KEKE-3310 file (N, C-alpha, C; in steps of 0.2 Angstrom, whole numbers, plus 5000, padded with zeros to 4 digits):
npx = (4950:4943:4951:4954:4962:4974:4980:4994:5000:5012:5010:4996:4993:4998:4991:4978:4967:4961:4958:4953:4943:4949:4948:4957:4968:4980:4994:5005:5011:5020:5014:5001:5005:5010:4999:4991:5000:4999:4986:4984:4992:4994:4996:5008:5016:5016:5021:5034:5047:5049:5057:5056:5044:5033:5025:5010:5001:4986:4989:5002:5019:5027:5036:5039:5038:5029:5016:4998:4988:4975:4972:4964:4966:4978:4991:4999:5013:5025:5042:5042:5047:5055:5051)
npy = (5036:5032:5024:5021:5007:5001:4988:4982:4971:4959:4962:4963:4950:4942:4947:4945:4953:4966:4979:4988:4995:5003:5005:5016:5021:5026:5037:5039:5032:5021:5018:5013:5002:4994:4992:4984:4973:4968:4963:4951:4936:4936:4950:4952:4944:4951:4963:4961:4965:4981:4988:4985:4989:5001:5016:5026:5041:5047:5046:5051:5048:5043:5043:5031:5037:5047:5058:5053:5062:5070:5060:5051:5039:5026:5017:5002:4995:4986:4991:4999:4993:4996:4991)
npz = (5048:5031:5018:5001:4995:4983:4974:4964:4951:4956:4970:4971:4968:4979:4989:4985:4981:4970:4975:4990:5003:5017:5034:5044:5056:5054:5052:5043:5028:5031:5043:5039:5032:5042:5049:5040:5038:5051:5051:5043:5036:5022:5019:5025:5018:5005:5009:5013:5010:5008:5001:4988:4984:4977:4981:4979:4983:4980:4966:4965:4967:4982:4998:5011:5024:5022:5026:5028:5028:5019:5010:4998:4990:4990:4982:4979:4972:4961:4956:4940:4924:4908:4891)
capx = (4948:4943:4955:4954:4969:4974:4986:4995:5005:5013:5007:4989:4993:4999:4985:4972:4961:4964:4957:4948:4942:4952:4947:4963:4970:4987:4996:5009:5011:5023:5009:4996:5008:5011:4992:4989:5004:4996:4980:4984:4999:4994:4999:5015:5020:5016:5025:5040:5052:5046:5062:5054:5037:5032:5019:5008:4996:4982:4993:5009:5024:5029:5041:5035:5037:5024:5009:4992:4984:4968:4973:4958:4968:4985:4992:5006:5015:5032:5045:5041:5052:5053:5052)
capy = (5038:5027:5026:5016:5004:4998:4984:4980:4966:4953:4964:4961:4942:4940:4949:4942:4957:4972:4985:4987:5001:5001:5010:5016:5027:5027:5044:5039:5026:5016:5016:5009:4996:4990:4990:4979:4967:4965:4960:4944:4934:4938:4957:4951:4941:4956:4969:4958:4969:4987:4992:4983:4991:5008:5019:5032:5044:5050:5045:5054:5044:5046:5039:5027:5041:5052:5058:5051:5068:5069:5055:5047:5033:5024:5012:4999:4992:4985:4996:4998:4992:4997:4985)
capz = (5041:5026:5012:4995:4994:4977:4973:4957:4949:4961:4976:4971:4968:4985:4994:4983:4979:4967:4979:4995:5007:5023:5039:5047:5061:5052:5051:5038:5024:5035:5048:5036:5030:5048:5051:5035:5040:5057:5049:5040:5033:5015:5018:5027:5012:5000:5011:5017:5008:5006:4996:4981:4983:4976:4984:4977:4986:4975:4960:4966:4971:4989:5002:5017:5029:5020:5030:5024:5027:5017:5005:4996:4987:4990:4978:4980:4965:4960:4951:4933:4919:4901:4887)
cpx = (4947:4947:4954:4961:4969:4981:4987:5000:5005:5010:5000:4988:4994:4994:4979:4966:4965:4964:4953:4948:4944:4950:4954:4964:4978:4989:5001:5008:5014:5018:5004:4999:5008:5004:4990:4993:5001:4990:4980:4991:4999:4997:5006:5019:5020:5021:5032:5046:5050:5051:5060:5047:5037:5025:5017:5001:4992:4986:4999:5013:5026:5033:5036:5034:5032:5018:5003:4988:4977:4968:4966:4960:4976:4985:4999:5007:5023:5035:5043:5047:5050:5054:5048)
cpy = (5032:5029:5020:5014:5000:4994:4982:4975:4961:4955:4962:4953:4940:4942:4946:4946:4963:4978:4983:4994:4999:5007:5010:5022:5029:5034:5044:5032:5020:5013:5011:5002:4991:4988:4984:4973:4964:4961:4952:4942:4936:4945:4956:4949:4947:4962:4967:4962:4976:4991:4990:4985:4998:5010:5025:5034:5048:5051:5049:5050:5047:5041:5036:5032:5047:5052:5056:5058:5067:5065:5051:5040:5032:5018:5009:4995:4991:4990:4994:4997:4993:4991:4985)
cpz = (5037:5020:5007:4994:4988:4976:4966:4956:4954:4968:4976:4971:4975:4990:4992:4981:4975:4971:4985:4999:5014:5028:5043:5052:5059:5050:5045:5034:5027:5040:5045:5034:5036:5050:5047:5037:5046:5056:5048:5037:5026:5014:5020:5021:5006:5002:5015:5016:5004:5001:4989:4980:4982:4979:4981:4981:4981:4968:4960:4970:4977:4993:5008:5022:5028:5024:5025:5023:5025:5011:5004:4993:4988:4986:4979:4974:4965:4956:4944:4929:4912:4897:4881)
residu = (MET:LYS:ILE:GLN:VAL:VAL:TYR:PHE:ALA:TRP:VAL:ARG:GLU:ARG:ILE:GLY:VAL:PRO:LYS:GLU:THR:VAL:GLU:THR:GLU:ALA:LEU:THR:VAL:ALA:ASP:LEU:VAL:ALA:GLU:LEU:VAL:ALA:ARG:GLU:GLU:ARG:TYR:ALA:ALA:ALA:PHE:VAL:ASP:MET:SER:VAL:VAL:ARG:VAL:ALA:LEU:ASP:GLN:ALA:LEU:VAL:ALA:LEU:ASP:THR:PRO:LEU:GLY:GLU:THR:ARG:GLU:ILE:ALA:PHE:PHE:PRO:PRO:MET:THR:GLY:GLY)
# end
């Protein structure tokens, strides 16, 4: 399936693009991350510590083991802070 992947803040800086369309066979968020990490070093650098990366499927926060299902967009971003 094709899915729109959006990157924010330092995740975007490490990967080098704000968004991209990805062809994937991943069943879960974790599967997609593994596919991306296997692609290139820049993804490995961005996703080296998934405990500090948040994920949203179609703008709803989810866990790494969440199935992708019919998701159209997945976003990766660092935790938000107030200020």
